[in-house]
C-alpha positions in Angstrom: -14.1 7.8 0.1 -13.5 11.5 -0.1 -10.9 12.9 2.3 -10.2 16.5 3.0 -7.4 18.4 4.6 -8.3 21.8 6.1 -5.8 24.5 5.1 -5.2 27.7 6.9 -8.1 30.0 6.2 -10.3 27.6 4.4 -14.1 28.2 4.5 -15.9 25.0 5.5 -19.2 23.6 4.5 -19.1 20.0 5.3 -22.0 17.5 5.3 -21.9 14.3 7.2 -24.4 11.4 7.3 -25.5 10.5 10.8 -25.7 6.9 11.9 -27.3 4.7 14.5 -26.6 1.1 15.4 -29.6 -1.2 15.1 -30.3 -4.9 15.1 -30.4 -6.1 11.5 -33.7 -7.6 10.2 -34.6 -8.6 6.7 -35.6 -5.9 4.2 -39.4 -5.9 4.0 -40.5 -3.1 1.7 -40.1 -2.4 -2.0 -42.1 0.8 -2.2 -40.3 3.4 -4.3 -38.6 4.0 -7.6 -36.0 1.5 -8.6 -33.6 0.9 -11.6 -32.6 -2.3 -13.2 -29.3 -1.3 -14.9 -29.1 -3.6 -17.9 -32.8 -3.1 -18.8 -34.1 -6.2 -20.6 -30.8 -7.6 -21.8 -27.0 -7.7 -21.1 -24.6 -5.4 -23.0 -25.9 -2.0 -22.2 -29.6 -2.2 -23.2 -31.6 0.8 -21.9 -32.3 0.6 -18.2 -35.8 0.0 -16.8 -37.4 2.1 -14.2 -39.7 0.3 -11.8 -42.2 2.3 -9.8 -43.5 0.0 -7.1 -46.0 -0.1 -4.3 -45.6 -2.8 -1.6 -48.6 -3.9 0.5 -46.7 -5.0 3.7 -49.9 -6.7 5.0 -50.2 -9.1 2.1 -46.5 -8.9 0.8 -47.9 -8.2 -2.7 -46.1 -5.8 -5.0 -47.7 -3.8 -7.8 -46.6 -1.0 -10.1 -45.3 -0.2 -13.5 -42.1 -0.6 -15.5 -40.9 1.7 -18.2 -37.8 1.4 -20.5 -35.8 -1.3 -22.0 -34.8 -1.5 -25.7 -38.4 -1.2 -26.8 -39.5 1.4 -24.3 -41.9 -1.0 -22.7 -44.6 0.4 -20.4 -45.9 -2.7 -18.7 -47.8 -3.4 -15.4 -45.9 -5.1 -12.7 -46.8 -7.7 -10.1 -44.7 -9.5 -7.5 -44.1 -10.7 -4.0 -41.5 -10.3 -1.2 -40.6 -12.8 1.6 -40.6 -10.8 4.8 -38.5 -13.5 6.5 -35.6 -13.4 4.1 -35.9 -10.2 2.0 -36.0 -12.2 -1.2 -38.3 -10.7 -3.9 -39.7 -11.5 -7.3 -41.2 -8.9 -9.6 -42.4 -9.4 -13.2 -43.4 -6.9 -15.9 -45.4 -8.5 -18.7 -47.0 -7.2 -21.9 -46.8 -7.2 -25.8 -45.4 -5.0 -28.5 -41.8 -6.0 -28.2 -39.5 -8.9 -28.8 -39.9 -9.7 -25.0 -43.2 -10.6 -23.5 -41.9 -10.4 -19.9 -39.0 -9.2 -17.7 -38.6 -10.9 -14.3 -36.2 -9.9 -11.5 -35.3 -12.1 -8.6 -33.0 -11.0 -5.8 -32.5 -10.4 -2.1 -32.0 -6.9 -0.6 -29.1 -6.6 1.8 -29.9 -5.0 5.2 -26.2 -4.9 6.2 -23.6 -2.1 5.8 -21.9 -3.7 2.8 -22.7 -1.7 -0.4 -25.3 -1.5 -1.8 -26.7 -2.5 1.7 -29.4 -1.0 3.8 -32.2 -2.4 1.6 -31.3 0.2 -1.0 -30.1 -2.2 -3.8 -29.0 -5.7 -4.7 -27.3 -7.8 -7.4 -30.2 -9.6 -9.1 -30.9 -12.2 -11.8 -33.1 -10.8 -14.7 -34.9 -13.3 -17.0 -36.7 -12.6 -20.2 -37.8 -14.5 -23.3 -34.2 -15.0 -24.3 -32.6 -16.2 -21.1 -31.2 -15.0 -17.8 -28.3 -12.6 -16.9 -26.8 -10.8 -13.9 -28.0 -7.2 -13.2 -28.0 -4.5 -10.6 -31.2 -3.3 -9.0 -31.3 -0.2 -6.8 -33.5 2.6 -5.5 -33.5 5.8 -7.6 -35.8 8.1 -5.8 -34.9 11.2 -3.8 -36.3 13.4 -1.1 -39.1 15.9 -1.9 -37.2 18.6 0.1 -35.2 19.2 3.2 -35.6 21.1 6.5 -32.7 22.9 8.2 -32.4 23.0 12.0 -29.6 23.8 14.5 -27.8 21.2 16.5 -26.8 23.9 18.9 -23.1 23.1 18.4 -20.2 25.3 17.2 -17.2 23.4 15.9 -17.2 19.8 14.9 -17.3 16.7 17.0 -18.7 14.5 14.2 -15.4 14.1 12.2 -13.1 13.0 10.9 -11.7 15.4 10.0 -12.3 17.1 13.4 -12.8 20.8 13.0 -12.8 22.3 16.5 -13.6 25.8 15.3 -15.7 28.2 17.4 -16.7 30.0 14.2 -18.3 27.1 12.4 -21.9 26.2 13.2 -23.3 22.7 12.9 -26.6 22.6 11.2 -28.8 19.5 10.6 -30.7 18.9 7.4 -33.6 16.4 7.4 -34.9 15.0 4.2 -38.7 15.4 3.7 -41.3 13.4 1.8 -40.4 10.2 3.6 -43.2 7.8 4.8 -43.2 4.5 6.5 -40.3 2.2 5.6 -39.6 4.2 2.5 -36.3 5.7 3.8 -32.9 6.6 2.4 -30.6 4.1 4.3 -27.5 3.0 2.4 -27.4 6.2 0.3 -25.4 9.4 0.3 -26.0 13.1 0.4 -23.8 15.4 -1.8 -23.6 19.1 -2.2 -22.9 21.1 -5.4 -23.7 24.6 -6.7 -26.9 25.8 -8.3 -25.4 29.3 -8.9 -22.1 31.1 -8.6 -21.1 32.1 -5.1 -19.1 35.1 -4.0 -16.6 36.2 -1.4 -16.3 39.9 -0.6 -13.9 39.4 2.3 -11.2 38.5 -0.1 -8.8 41.2 -1.4 -5.9 41.1 -3.9 -2.9 39.7 -2.1 -4.9 37.9 0.6 -3.3 34.7 1.9 -6.8 33.3 2.4 -7.9 31.9 -1.0 -11.0 33.3 -2.6 -14.0 31.2 -1.5 -16.8 31.2 -4.1 -18.4 28.0 -5.0 -18.6 24.9 -2.9 -16.5 21.9 -3.8 -18.6 19.2 -5.5 -17.9 16.5 -2.9 -19.2 13.3 -1.5 -19.2 13.5 2.3 -17.7 11.7 5.1 -20.0 10.2 7.7 -19.3 10.3 11.4 -17.0 7.3 11.2 -15.0 8.5 8.2 -16.4 5.7 5.9 -17.8 5.9 2.4 -20.6 8.4 2.5 -23.5 6.1 3.1 -26.0 6.5 5.9 -25.5 3.8 8.5 -29.2 3.6 9.3 -32.6 4.5 7.9 -32.8 7.9 9.4 -32.6 10.7 6.8 -30.7 13.5 8.4 -27.3 15.0 7.5 -24.8 17.3 9.3 -23.7 20.5 7.6 -20.9 22.6 9.1 -21.0 26.2 7.8 -18.6 29.1 8.6 -15.1 30.5 8.3 -12.2 28.9 10.2 -10.9 30.8 13.2 -7.7 31.5 11.2 -9.7 33.2 8.4 -11.7 35.3 10.9 -8.5 36.4 12.6 -6.7 37.1 9.3 -9.5 39.3 7.9 -10.1 41.2 11.1 -6.4 42.1 11.1 -6.6 43.0 7.4 -9.4 45.4 8.4 -7.1 47.0 11.0 -4.5 47.4 8.3 -7.1 48.9 5.9 -6.7 46.0 3.4 -10.4 45.1 3.5 -13.6 46.6 4.8 -16.1 45.2 7.3 -18.6 43.7 7.7 -17.8 41.2 5.0 -19.3 37.8 4.0 -19.1 34.8 1.8 -22.2 33.4 0.1 -22.6 30.0 -1.5 -25.5 28.6 -3.3 -25.8 24.9 -2.2 -27.5 22.3 -4.4 -28.3 19.1 -2.4 -28.2 15.7 -4.2 -29.2 12.2 -3.2 -27.2 9.3 -4.6 -28.4 5.8 -5.4 -27.0 2.7 -3.7 -24.1 2.6 -6.1 -23.0 6.2 -5.7 -24.7 7.8 -8.8 -26.6 11.1 -8.3 -30.3 11.0 -8.8 -30.9 14.1 -11.0 -31.8 16.8 -10.6 -30.9 18.1 -7.2 -33.7 18.0 -4.6 -33.0 21.2 -2.6 -31.4 24.6 -2.9 -29.9 26.3 0.2 -28.2 29.7 0.5 -25.2 29.6 2.9 -24.1 32.9 4.4 -20.8 33.3 6.4 -20.7 36.9 7.8 -17.8 38.5 9.8 -18.4 41.6 11.9 -15.6 43.8 13.2 -15.3 47.3 14.8 -12.4 48.8 16.7 -14.0 49.4 20.1 -13.1 48.4 23.6 -13.9 45.6 23.5 -14.2 45.2 19.7 -17.3 43.9 18.0 -16.3 40.3 17.2 -19.7 38.9 16.1 -19.9 36.1 13.5 -23.1 35.2 11.7 -23.8 32.1 9.7 -26.9 30.8 8.0 -28.3 27.8 6.1 -31.5 28.1 4.2 -32.6 31.2 6.1 -31.7 29.9 9.6 -29.3 32.4 11.1 -27.0 31.7 14.1 -24.7 34.1 15.9 -21.5 33.6 17.8 -19.2 36.2 19.4 -15.6 35.1 18.8 -13.2 35.8 20.2 -14.9 36.9 23.4 -12.8 39.9 24.4 -13.5 42.1 27.5 -11.5 44.9 29.0 -9.4 43.7 31.9 -10.5 44.8 35.3 -9.0 45.0 38.8 -5.6 46.2 37.5 -3.1 46.4 40.4 0.6 47.2 40.3 2.8 46.4 43.3 6.6 46.8 43.9 8.3 43.7 45.1 11.2 44.8 47.3 12.8 41.3 47.2 12.9 40.8 43.5 13.2 44.5 42.6 10.4 44.1 40.0 7.0 45.5 39.5 4.2 42.9 39.8 1.0 43.4 37.8 -2.3 41.7 38.6 -5.6 41.9 36.7 -8.8 40.0 36.1 -9.1 38.3 32.7 -12.5 39.2 31.2 -11.6 37.7 27.8 -12.3 33.9 27.7 -11.0 33.5 24.2 -7.9 35.6 24.5 -4.7 33.7 23.8 -2.3 36.4 24.9 -2.2 39.9 26.3 -0.3 43.0 25.2 1.4 44.9 28.0 2.4 48.5 27.5 4.2 50.9 29.8 4.3 54.7 30.2 7.7 56.3 31.1 6.2 59.4 32.5 2.9 61.1 33.3 2.8 62.8 29.9 4.9 60.3 28.0 4.0 58.0 25.2 2.8 54.4 25.7 5.6 51.9 24.8 5.1 48.3 24.0 6.6 45.9 26.6 5.6 42.3 26.0 3.0 39.9 24.7 2.7 37.2 27.4 0.6 34.1 26.7 -2.6 33.5 28.7 -1.5 29.9 29.4 1.6 31.1 31.1 0.4 34.0 33.2 -3.3 33.4 33.9 -5.1 30.9 36.2 -8.8 30.7 37.0 -9.3 34.2 35.5 -6.6 35.8 37.5 -3.4 37.0 35.7 0.0 37.9 37.0 3.0 39.5 35.1 6.2 40.9 36.4 8.6 43.4 34.8 11.8 45.4 35.7 11.1 48.9 37.2 11.1 50.8 33.9 7.6 52.2 33.9 5.1 54.4 35.7 1.9 53.2 34.2 0.4 50.1 32.6 -2.0 49.4 29.8 -3.3 45.8 29.3 -4.9 44.8 26.0 -6.4 41.3 25.4 -5.5 39.7 22.1 -6.9 36.8 20.2 -7.9 37.9 16.7 -4.2 38.6 16.0 -3.1 35.3 17.4 -2.5 32.5 14.9 
């Protein structure tokens, strides 16, 4: 299974198969497009494609088979036992050295690959004998619909990505009817065009983020990327990491880059068969946008926009507000000034405290106390020796690592 470590500043688009626990029952439907890997003989004969329709009322299977060493195009008949999941399908005709190809096997409803009724080891028989083969679904979704889970950050891991700047989208495969589902199979992303990153600048410590990695995904239990049920949804996390957002906003302050900036990726979605092979070509194309806003105001504009397939989501991070209720008292006992204020910046990790040595003097930096050390329930307290006459409190987060 693919495993990924998140480096500082990495842009993330991560897809995860969702799962649900269910009581296992025998596989009961052969409707769909299937492949018998060895065709009509062992040793690499051309594979056969079986296009099947299963009448679940009568347990009769009909369809066509195409392929094999002679390119046979024969009608197919068969049956399936709904109590055991065992099936027999036979293609028969003339015009080749074979007059029939018969496959017998039992689809596995469990989690062991190929599993989830998506494939099986089988025995294939023709005019010349019998041999072992692999039989698996080879269809794919007609498309995919994108929706929002309402979540920012990742609780679906591993790896866990608790980033306020990454939105969790859901993709739902379309063109699915009845028991014809995609259990036991994997979603994968690739690229259908070259992406770009206009946040990057020469010398940036955040690597250029153009194309998506061609990767097979983790599911929510970190196992091999196979759905653990017959639903057909996936989880896709889109956005910059918090460290990337903080870095590029600081770079804008230092005039190294300009804002707003974005990264755009052109995502191609693939469906694998039960043995991990992509069913070509890709079934859906999605544009992924990761947009960073920034302006030097009080408080600054810290809006982040992300989108998948035209669905845009907005998140203000960090949430920074100008402190209020500033009060400075002299403590006669400690001989120190005590500064109190209300924290209106839920995402601030620290504050900058500045002093003024005289009414017309310059502001001078004093300290950067951490929120965790000086604030409680939105109220903040900081003390300092008597070296100032004024105070200026600035919430920080986008400069915090």
